[in-house]
C-alpha positions in Angstrom: -0.1 0.0 0.3 2.9 2.3 0.5 4.4 2.0 -2.7 1.4 2.9 -4.4 1.6 6.5 -2.5 4.5 7.2 -4.4 3.6 5.1 -7.8 0.4 6.8 -8.1 2.0 10.7 -8.6 4.9 9.4 -10.4 2.5 8.0 -13.2 0.0 11.0 -13.4 3.0 12.8 -13.2 4.3 10.8 -16.4 1.1 10.9 -18.3 0.8 14.6 -17.8 4.7 15.2 -19.2 3.8 12.8 -22.2 0.2 14.6 -22.8 2.6 18.2 -22.8 5.0 16.8 -25.4 2.4 15.6 -27.4 0.6 19.1 -27.2 3.7 21.2 -27.9 4.5 18.7 -30.8 1.2 19.8 -32.3 1.9 23.4 -31.6 5.2 23.2 -33.1 3.7 21.9 -36.5 5.7 18.3 -36.3 2.5 16.9 -38.0 2.1 19.1 -40.9 3.7 17.5 -43.8 3.6 14.0 -43.0 3.6 13.1 -46.7 6.6 15.2 -47.7 8.5 14.0 -44.6 8.1 10.3 -45.7 9.6 11.1 -49.0 12.3 12.9 -47.9 13.4 10.1 -45.9 13.2 7.8 -48.9 15.0 9.6 -51.3 18.6 9.2 -52.2 18.9 12.6 -54.4 20.6 10.5 -57.6 18.2 12.4 -59.7 19.5 15.7 -59.0 22.3 17.2 -61.7 25.7 17.6 -60.4 
């Protein structure tokens, strides 16, 4: 029982921290261009002249 008095606030804090990080990522535009980011990760750049 004493361990629950420690674990419940820790779990609530970590959940709040995760929620804060998710809200920050939404506000900063991390999910604005999902398709463009996916294609840039796969592009090897061979079609560029030079």
